[in-house]
VOGU-3710 file (C-alpha; in Angstrom, 3 decimals, decimal comma):
1> mvtgfavavl> 137,672/-123,002/-97,390  134,621/-124,217/-95,253  135,456/-127,956/-95,781  139,197/-127,346/-94,494  138,467/-125,771/-91,702  135,884/-127,932/-90,291  138,678/-130,902/-91,543  141,135/-128,692/-89,213  138,754/-128,488/-86,173  138,049/-132,588/-86,445
11> lsavllslpi> 141,728/-133,071/-86,187  142,349/-130,943/-83,644  139,200/-131,897/-81,558  140,712/-135,407/-81,819  143,854/-134,793/-80,607  142,953/-132,709/-77,789  140,443/-135,726/-76,534  143,480/-138,215/-76,369  145,029/-139,043/-73,011  148,673/-137,615/-73,879
21> atqsgdgtrp> 146,891/-134,313/-74,580  145,769/-134,230/-70,615  147,678/-133,524/-67,072  145,220/-136,105/-65,927  145,804/-138,277/-69,138  142,292/-139,188/-68,612  141,424/-137,273/-72,350  139,061/-134,475/-72,588  135,421/-135,011/-72,991  134,333/-134,897/-76,871
31> laalftatsa> 132,142/-131,442/-76,632  135,147/-129,597/-74,584  138,030/-130,779/-76,942  135,712/-129,784/-80,004  134,833/-126,337/-78,549  138,632/-125,735/-77,713  139,280/-126,828/-80,850  137,063/-124,553/-82,705  138,059/-121,798/-80,701  141,878/-122,411/-81,622
41> vcvtglvvld> 141,124/-123,201/-85,107  139,005/-120,097/-85,721  141,741/-117,864/-83,533  138,978/-117,160/-80,876  140,159/-117,814/-77,168  137,007/-118,980/-75,729  137,572/-121,469/-73,481  135,676/-124,153/-70,921  138,446/-125,557/-69,624  141,890/-124,330/-67,582
51> tpehfstfge> 144,158/-124,307/-70,736  147,544/-124,798/-68,818  145,889/-126,592/-65,792  144,046/-129,095/-68,235  146,115/-129,184/-70,884  149,825/-131,044/-71,021  152,502/-129,651/-72,868  151,367/-131,944/-76,171  148,178/-130,315/-75,503  149,195/-126,807/-75,381
61> lvvlgsiqvg> 151,493/-127,453/-78,209  148,367/-128,778/-80,127  146,332/-125,336/-79,373  149,390/-123,623/-80,133  149,564/-125,406/-83,909  145,794/-124,959/-84,319  145,693/-121,235/-83,692  148,751/-120,986/-86,213  147,081/-123,444/-88,954  144,015/-121,281/-88,116
71> glgimtlasl> 145,419/-117,551/-88,782  147,685/-118,449/-91,580  144,824/-120,329/-93,381  142,435/-117,254/-93,232  144,832/-114,842/-94,173  145,922/-116,941/-96,769  142,455/-118,015/-98,700  141,235/-114,717/-97,574  143,872/-113,068/-99,864  143,391/-115,080/-102,674
81> lgllvfrrlg> 139,866/-114,732/-102,471  140,722/-110,715/-101,956  142,226/-111,250/-105,481  140,040/-113,693/-107,646  137,325/-110,743/-106,422  139,758/-108,018/-107,677  140,529/-109,644/-110,904  136,970/-110,793/-112,057  135,896/-107,373/-111,268  138,484/-105,777/-113,104
91> lrtrmtaaae> 138,152/-107,538/-116,170  134,479/-105,810/-116,608  136,123/-102,292/-117,134  138,885/-103,679/-119,129  138,197/-104,303/-123,128  141,653/-105,653/-124,170  142,360/-108,998/-124,669  145,455/-108,662/-122,528  143,113/-108,425/-119,567  140,820/-111,796/-120,741
101> tkalglgdvr> 144,249/-113,754/-119,767  144,443/-112,210/-115,975  143,326/-115,672/-114,298  143,834/-116,562/-110,907  147,088/-118,980/-111,654  149,556/-121,140/-109,526  152,095/-118,222/-109,527  149,543/-115,834/-107,963  149,099/-118,875/-104,966  152,572/-119,432/-104,251
111> rvllsvigft> 153,252/-115,731/-103,684  150,360/-115,124/-102,143  151,556/-118,345/-99,363  155,196/-117,238/-99,207  154,429/-113,310/-98,843  151,758/-114,486/-95,917  153,787/-117,466/-94,276  157,122/-114,413/-94,281  155,168/-111,281/-92,879  153,647/-114,305/-89,687
121> lffeaiatvv> 157,060/-115,173/-89,089  158,202/-112,095/-89,285  156,136/-110,251/-86,529  156,065/-113,694/-84,279  159,820/-113,840/-83,810  159,763/-109,789/-83,060  157,290/-110,914/-80,292  158,844/-113,846/-79,040  162,213/-112,511/-78,534  160,826/-109,372/-76,670
131> lflrwlvayd> 158,707/-111,212/-74,514  161,253/-114,408/-74,016  163,606/-111,390/-72,775  160,578/-110,011/-70,367  159,966/-113,323/-68,749  163,557/-114,239/-68,310  165,108/-111,098/-66,982  162,219/-109,574/-64,725  160,029/-112,606/-63,661  163,061/-115,369/-63,426
141> epvgraaylg> 161,835/-118,058/-65,721  164,303/-120,322/-66,742  165,186/-119,794/-70,050  163,271/-122,675/-71,497  160,404/-121,672/-69,764  160,705/-117,714/-70,810  161,521/-118,832/-74,358  158,361/-121,321/-74,622  156,245/-118,522/-72,836  157,556/-115,695/-75,533
151> lfhavsafnn> 156,609/-118,305/-78,421  153,025/-119,293/-77,350  151,916/-115,420/-76,340  153,538/-113,971/-79,654  151,557/-116,840/-81,850  148,595/-116,612/-79,877  148,621/-112,788/-79,914  149,967/-111,725/-83,971  146,514/-114,346/-84,794  144,406/-112,891/-82,578
161> agfalysdnm> 143,642/-115,770/-80,942  143,638/-114,674/-76,557  145,076/-118,063/-75,341  147,216/-118,164/-72,792  149,579/-119,902/-70,267  148,219/-118,478/-67,292  144,912/-119,386/-65,529  143,899/-115,854/-65,179  145,230/-114,887/-68,726  147,232/-111,808/-68,415
171> igfvddpvis> 145,435/-110,151/-65,483  148,733/-110,741/-63,724  150,601/-108,603/-66,071  147,665/-105,826/-66,248  150,553/-102,946/-64,955  153,848/-104,784/-67,112  153,900/-102,440/-69,938  156,035/-104,789/-71,983  154,193/-107,650/-71,986  151,050/-106,243/-72,373
181> ltlclaviag> 152,365/-103,365/-75,138  154,459/-106,355/-77,227  151,216/-108,475/-77,057  149,044/-104,932/-78,234  151,662/-104,257/-81,238  151,261/-108,024/-81,899  147,583/-107,673/-82,323  147,150/-105,163/-84,390  149,824/-106,330/-86,829  147,623/-109,433/-86,988
191> glgfpvlyel> 144,743/-107,029/-87,494  145,860/-105,461/-90,199  145,419/-108,118/-92,950  148,068/-109,539/-95,346  146,960/-106,909/-98,596  147,667/-103,639/-95,815  150,768/-105,036/-94,519  151,934/-106,016/-98,001  151,306/-102,480/-99,428  152,710/-100,749/-96,430
201> rrelgrprdw> 156,064/-102,302/-97,158  156,167/-101,058/-100,324  154,487/-98,054/-100,248  154,823/-96,847/-95,983  156,294/-93,838/-96,723  153,806/-92,279/-99,157  150,319/-92,559/-98,070  148,892/-90,747/-100,858  149,606/-93,468/-102,955  147,902/-95,914/-100,781
211> tlhtrlvvwt> 144,795/-97,653/-102,434  141,391/-96,849/-101,167  141,409/-100,288/-99,046  144,487/-99,722/-97,376  143,878/-95,864/-96,371  140,042/-97,435/-94,923  141,973/-99,650/-93,074  144,597/-97,617/-91,404  142,629/-94,587/-91,260  140,058/-96,576/-89,597
221> tllllvagpl> 142,344/-98,711/-87,318  143,799/-95,792/-86,015  140,397/-94,135/-84,997  139,290/-97,005/-83,109  142,735/-96,937/-81,401  142,321/-93,960/-80,017  138,312/-93,872/-79,578  138,505/-97,277/-78,126  141,052/-97,323/-75,440  139,774/-93,798/-74,152
231> avtalewsnd> 136,405/-94,962/-74,058  137,340/-98,096/-72,033  140,015/-95,914/-69,849  137,494/-93,533/-68,821  134,576/-95,653/-67,577  136,727/-97,948/-65,379  139,163/-95,212/-63,916  137,547/-94,964/-60,495  136,198/-99,143/-60,584  137,985/-100,758/-58,077
241> gtlgqlgvpa> 137,144/-103,984/-59,454  139,234/-103,268/-62,517  141,298/-100,269/-62,457  140,840/-98,280/-59,776  143,207/-99,262/-57,392  146,522/-99,232/-59,844  148,521/-95,910/-60,448  147,981/-93,721/-63,335  150,865/-94,996/-65,691  149,345/-98,295/-65,222
251> klvagfflgv> 145,745/-97,153/-65,734  146,554/-95,608/-68,962  148,858/-98,905/-70,102  145,479/-101,067/-68,771  143,635/-99,029/-70,845  145,109/-99,316/-73,909  145,488/-103,059/-73,593  141,662/-103,122/-72,887  141,288/-101,045/-75,736  143,202/-102,861/-78,626
261> mprtagfnsi> 142,372/-106,670/-77,256  138,290/-106,630/-78,554  140,180/-106,088/-81,928  140,025/-108,894/-81,635  142,535/-110,844/-79,701  140,795/-111,503/-76,237  143,701/-111,187/-73,963  141,855/-109,685/-70,624  144,331/-108,167/-68,393  141,078/-107,208/-65,670
271> dyaeaepatl> 138,162/-109,470/-64,774  135,280/-108,373/-67,204  132,623/-109,664/-64,590  133,713/-106,844/-62,656  133,503/-103,819/-65,385  130,994/-101,587/-65,843  127,951/-101,968/-67,825  128,884/-99,340/-70,251  132,305/-100,532/-70,795  130,670/-104,022/-71,320
281> lvtdilmfig> 128,681/-102,571/-74,280  131,692/-100,359/-75,642  133,365/-103,793/-76,115  130,500/-105,216/-77,865  130,991/-102,471/-80,490  134,782/-102,883/-80,689  134,840/-106,541/-80,677  131,809/-106,606/-83,135  133,743/-104,074/-86,149  137,068/-106,682/-85,447
291> ggpastaggi> 139,731/-105,891/-88,091  141,247/-105,420/-91,557  139,853/-108,344/-94,048  142,570/-111,008/-95,184  143,609/-110,638/-91,220  143,742/-112,761/-88,507  141,331/-110,812/-86,669  137,214/-111,101/-86,681  133,884/-109,131/-86,930  132,399/-107,526/-90,061
301> kvttfallaf> 135,252/-105,923/-90,435  136,578/-102,070/-90,497  136,440/-101,344/-93,915  132,682/-102,408/-93,661  132,176/-100,333/-90,571  133,579/-97,386/-92,603  131,885/-97,988/-95,752  128,630/-98,030/-94,190  129,404/-94,506/-92,412  130,210/-93,137/-95,868
311> vmlaevrgtp> 127,225/-94,082/-96,876  124,718/-92,635/-94,566  127,158/-89,260/-94,771  126,348/-89,275/-98,429  122,776/-89,644/-97,625  122,707/-87,000/-94,851  124,121/-84,522/-97,017  122,351/-85,394/-100,279  124,377/-86,283/-102,537  123,851/-88,965/-105,210
321> evevanrrlp> 127,105/-90,650/-104,844  129,403/-92,277/-102,041  132,816/-90,771/-102,350  135,676/-91,779/-100,482  139,385/-90,454/-100,578  138,201/-88,931/-104,285  137,326/-92,428/-104,949  133,524/-93,002/-105,892  132,324/-96,301/-104,237  130,231/-98,656/-106,389
331> revqrqaltv> 126,473/-99,762/-105,408  127,178/-103,242/-105,314  130,058/-102,705/-102,587  127,641/-100,366/-100,734  125,197/-102,923/-100,376  127,393/-106,241/-99,773  128,904/-104,062/-96,607  125,166/-103,495/-95,864  124,415/-107,117/-96,218  127,548/-108,196/-94,177
341> alagvglvms> 126,703/-106,164/-91,515  123,084/-106,900/-91,516  123,879/-110,530/-91,491  126,065/-110,157/-88,553  123,606/-108,215/-86,344  121,008/-110,848/-86,902  123,282/-113,895/-86,199  124,043/-111,890/-82,867  120,498/-110,934/-81,893  119,423/-114,767/-82,465
351> gtvlllvltg> 122,351/-115,838/-80,786  121,843/-113,735/-77,932  118,038/-114,526/-77,548  118,825/-118,432/-77,930  121,603/-118,431/-75,243  119,236/-116,159/-72,712  116,926/-119,169/-73,097  119,503/-121,597/-72,782  121,407/-119,921/-69,581  118,802/-117,604/-67,787
361> ealdavlfev> 122,330/-115,228/-67,292  121,947/-111,263/-67,750  121,875/-109,692/-70,962  125,084/-107,875/-70,939  126,911/-111,364/-70,035  124,983/-113,205/-72,765  125,736/-110,492/-75,567  129,321/-109,988/-74,676  130,035/-113,814/-74,914  127,462/-113,781/-78,296
371> vsafatvgls> 129,431/-110,829/-79,985  132,597/-112,492/-78,566  131,899/-116,060/-80,113  131,049/-114,413/-83,694  133,859/-111,499/-83,647  136,297/-114,378/-82,602  137,330/-112,224/-80,019  137,302/-114,543/-76,713  136,759/-111,780/-74,291  134,034/-113,126/-71,625
381> tgitadvpaa> 132,447/-112,321/-68,221  133,431/-115,450/-66,687  130,169/-117,824/-67,938  131,542/-120,274/-70,601  132,190/-122,966/-68,680  128,655/-122,644/-66,638  126,879/-122,689/-70,015  125,311/-125,952/-70,991  126,129/-127,974/-73,606  123,608/-126,773/-76,131
391> gqvlliglmf> 124,406/-123,064/-75,234  128,405/-124,314/-76,128  127,296/-125,965/-79,548  125,651/-122,267/-80,024  128,943/-120,808/-79,555  130,560/-123,423/-81,440  128,960/-122,911/-84,559  128,673/-119,048/-83,977  132,993/-119,023/-83,761  132,944/-120,844/-87,279
401> vgrlgpitla> 130,059/-118,970/-88,800  131,810/-116,104/-87,479  135,174/-117,031/-88,891  134,439/-117,611/-92,324  131,058/-115,962/-92,861  131,990/-112,525/-93,674  134,492/-113,764/-96,164  132,946/-116,289/-97,217  129,518/-114,010/-98,065  131,544/-111,012/-99,410
411> salalrsrpt> 133,210/-112,932/-101,773  130,233/-114,940/-102,974  128,303/-111,048/-103,322  131,066/-110,189/-105,072  131,710/-113,190/-107,415  127,952/-113,369/-108,303  127,130/-109,734/-109,550  125,412/-109,848/-112,630  124,880/-106,383/-114,949  120,857/-106,575/-115,796
421> lyrlpeerpi> 119,617/-105,305/-119,267  116,545/-103,579/-118,033  115,181/-101,643/-115,521  111,999/-102,351/-113,974  109,617/-99,157/-112,845  110,471/-96,995/-110,211  107,995/-96,777/-106,921  108,962/-95,415/-104,117  107,869/-96,606/-100,350  107,770/-94,626/-96,866
431> vg> 110,959/-94,205/-94,856  110,799/-94,074/-91,345
//
């Protein structure tokens, strides 16, 4: 998985560095090409170059193809790893001979791959048509240009990439409900994850039959989709640099957009350099949590966040077992969630310290940049292009590790789980 993504990044970087990929015909500097390729394949959206001004149509298509490959790859491979983990752990609870034959076969791989491609094309096609018609009718774009804009932004939205064909991203459409809400819905669909989309297709009208995974993803996502936009809208309501100059309907549309995009699409309809510090912190939290497992979103994932919340709730209540929706959580799952979350915190904190040293920028801007890179979001206060070469290399590493790290770490922990035949003497240290 890691090797495949590394190869995809390198191939994309080579193509983006070609003279044909730029407007000027002079090619792109190797580091800038590598940064853009990593951001595209890891569906992040951080940029050190103005995408529509620097890249030619060929370069934009390379970016578009890299986004699609990265989104399909992460959904497919993460889904297969989840299937492998499920069956591996399931064998330990079944003592029948038939269970021993349930290995991950070529039929499973083919089914998952075709289903992921089908879901992807379905949502991207719907978003493309809506955006195409909007740009064609409301903005008088030529048919070809409108279709190209619709396709590019639909793919970028569903794959939670955040790349745009406008130098100011989506700021020019801050009060356009059709474009804003279409992008939001595509982002939400891509951030749910293939396992959830697959189950919702079969059990949409029967929530009581949903698996625990689907319940956690859906209900936590809904909670964040309410809390995030409400918090951001309230904080920016009177800020003349962001939402303050808009009418009430436009403020509500823009606020919802700003609450959805940190999970983890990266489109922006305001200048985050003008946002309130509290808004940046709330956005940091939303970015760090991210979307669903086996989705195009990044972060530590909503299931990790929800599981840790239930662990804390059980500890506060003093109950010996952690229970969610009439199900008991295994202790190894609790440890995996804690490990993934703390590993993410460690990477963000160490990355923030290093980037502070390298740039000298303000803490809130640097933390925002690091969380955005780790969670593969793509939002920025505008400092990305000014970060020195060493800092850009650091951000490249954070994007790559942030895209693959939580998936591979969680899968490795689950697959390495081993029963022990003994217990050591117990001793309790003082906590707190």
